[in-house]
C-alpha positions as CSV (number, residue, x, y, z in Angstrom):
1,X,1.7,-1.9,-19.0
2,X,4.5,0.1,-19.8
3,X,7.2,0.0,-17.4
4,X,10.2,2.2,-18.4
5,X,13.8,1.2,-18.0
6,X,14.7,2.5,-14.3
7,X,11.3,3.4,-13.0
8,X,10.2,2.2,-9.6
9,X,7.9,-0.3,-9.2
10,X,5.9,-0.5,-5.9
11,X,4.1,-3.7,-4.8
12,X,2.3,-3.2,-1.7
13,X,-0.9,-4.1,1.0
14,X,-1.6,-3.4,4.3
15,X,1.5,-4.8,5.7
16,X,4.2,-5.7,3.9
17,X,6.0,-3.0,0.6
18,X,8.2,-4.1,-1.9
19,X,10.0,-1.5,-3.5
20,X,11.9,-2.7,-7.1
21,X,13.5,-0.9,-9.8
22,X,13.4,-2.3,-13.5
23,X,16.6,-2.7,-14.3
24,X,15.5,-4.1,-17.7
25,X,13.7,-2.0,-20.6
26,X,9.6,-1.1,-21.0
27,X,9.3,-5.1,-22.9
28,X,11.9,-7.0,-21.1
29,X,11.5,-6.6,-17.1
30,X,13.9,-7.2,-14.9
31,X,13.1,-6.0,-11.5
32,X,15.4,-6.4,-8.7
33,X,14.8,-5.7,-4.7
34,X,15.6,-2.0,-3.8
35,X,13.8,-2.0,-0.5
36,X,11.1,-4.5,1.5
37,X,9.1,-4.2,4.9
38,X,7.1,-6.0,6.7
39,X,5.0,-5.6,9.8
40,X,3.3,-7.6,11.8
41,X,-0.4,-6.9,11.7
42,X,-2.2,-9.8,13.7
43,X,-6.0,-10.3,13.2
44,X,-8.5,-7.4,14.6
45,X,-10.0,-10.2,17.2
46,X,-6.5,-10.5,18.3
47,X,-5.6,-7.2,19.2
48,X,-8.8,-6.4,20.9
49,X,-9.0,-6.4,25.1
50,X,-12.4,-5.6,25.7
51,X,-15.9,-5.5,24.1
52,X,-17.1,-2.2,22.3
53,X,-18.3,0.1,24.7
54,X,-21.7,1.0,25.2
55,X,-23.3,5.1,25.8
56,X,-26.2,5.5,27.7
57,X,-28.6,8.6,26.6
58,X,-30.1,11.2,29.5
59,X,-33.1,11.1,27.7
60,X,-33.5,7.3,28.0
61,X,-33.0,4.0,30.0
62,X,-31.3,2.2,26.8
63,X,-27.8,2.6,25.9
64,X,-26.6,2.0,22.5
65,X,-23.2,-0.1,21.8
66,X,-20.5,2.2,20.2
67,X,-18.8,2.0,17.1
68,X,-16.0,-0.7,17.4
69,X,-12.4,0.1,16.5
70,X,-11.0,-2.5,13.7
71,X,-7.5,-2.0,15.2
72,X,-5.9,-4.2,12.0
73,X,-7.6,-2.2,9.6
74,X,-6.5,0.6,11.3
75,X,-2.7,-0.6,11.4
76,X,-3.1,-1.6,7.2
77,X,-4.0,2.2,6.8
78,X,-1.0,4.2,9.0
79,X,1.4,1.3,7.2
80,X,-0.2,2.2,3.7
81,X,0.5,6.7,5.2
82,X,4.0,5.4,5.9
83,X,4.7,3.9,2.6
84,X,3.3,7.0,1.3
85,X,5.4,9.4,3.3
86,X,9.0,6.6,2.3
87,X,7.6,7.5,-1.4
88,X,8.0,11.3,-1.1
89,X,11.6,11.2,0.8
90,X,12.7,8.9,-2.1
91,X,10.5,11.3,-4.9
92,X,11.7,14.6,-3.3
93,X,15.4,12.8,-3.0
94,X,15.6,12.0,-6.8
95,X,15.6,8.0,-6.5
96,X,12.9,7.6,-9.1
97,X,11.5,9.7,-11.6
98,X,8.9,7.1,-12.9
99,X,6.4,5.0,-10.6
100,X,4.4,2.2,-11.0
101,X,2.2,1.3,-7.7
102,X,0.8,-1.9,-7.6
103,X,-1.6,-2.8,-4.2
104,X,-5.0,-4.4,-3.4
105,X,-8.0,-1.5,-4.0
106,X,-8.4,-0.3,-0.1
107,X,-4.4,-0.3,0.5
108,X,-4.3,1.7,-2.7
109,X,-7.5,4.6,-1.9
110,X,-5.5,4.8,1.5
111,X,-2.3,5.3,-0.6
112,X,-3.6,8.1,-2.8
113,X,-5.1,9.6,0.2
114,X,-1.3,10.5,1.0
115,X,0.4,11.0,-2.1
116,X,2.6,14.1,-2.1
117,X,2.6,16.5,-5.4
118,X,6.1,15.1,-6.7
119,X,5.2,11.5,-6.3
120,X,1.8,11.9,-8.1
121,X,3.5,14.2,-10.9
122,X,6.1,10.7,-10.9
123,X,3.2,8.2,-11.2
124,X,2.7,6.6,-14.6
125,X,0.2,3.8,-13.6
126,X,-1.7,2.1,-10.9
127,X,-2.8,-2.1,-10.7
128,X,-5.2,-3.0,-7.8
129,X,-3.7,-6.1,-7.4
130,X,-2.4,-8.0,-4.2
131,X,0.6,-9.5,-5.4
132,X,3.0,-9.1,-2.6
133,X,3.1,-12.7,-1.8
134,X,3.9,-13.5,-5.6
135,X,7.3,-14.3,-6.6
136,X,8.9,-11.7,-9.2
137,X,8.7,-13.7,-12.3
138,X,5.0,-13.1,-11.9
139,X,4.8,-9.7,-11.2
140,X,6.9,-9.4,-14.0
141,X,4.6,-11.0,-16.3
142,X,1.4,-9.6,-14.5
143,X,2.4,-5.9,-15.3
144,X,4.2,-7.0,-19.0
145,X,0.4,-8.1,-19.5
146,X,-1.6,-5.1,-17.9
147,X,-3.0,-2.8,-20.1
């Protein structure tokens, strides 16, 4: 993937975001960290305190289980929305002209729901991968190899 000089590259998932700037050029990437953030998001089972509730019907004696809230996913979605809000602030502040976003497919979908027009206008490409735990050199190689 072509990553022009001075482009912003955001690598995110549901609990970690890394903002890089390409200090190199389109062929020799040199990503430097501009901002990093991570939140603690325990597994859903560790966030729940009670079992799912039951609803009773006035038309019969049997109750049905109410849908369970996935607190872990809810928190990941909130974090993606916060990432999109940070991108909006930075775009409106003129911090970047070109943007590449790398995130797992589910997170990428959630981010897209919250992109501001200024972010969308600067978006050069997206890569549906989870690279938040990868070293910077590996992220650079994967980006350079992506079509």
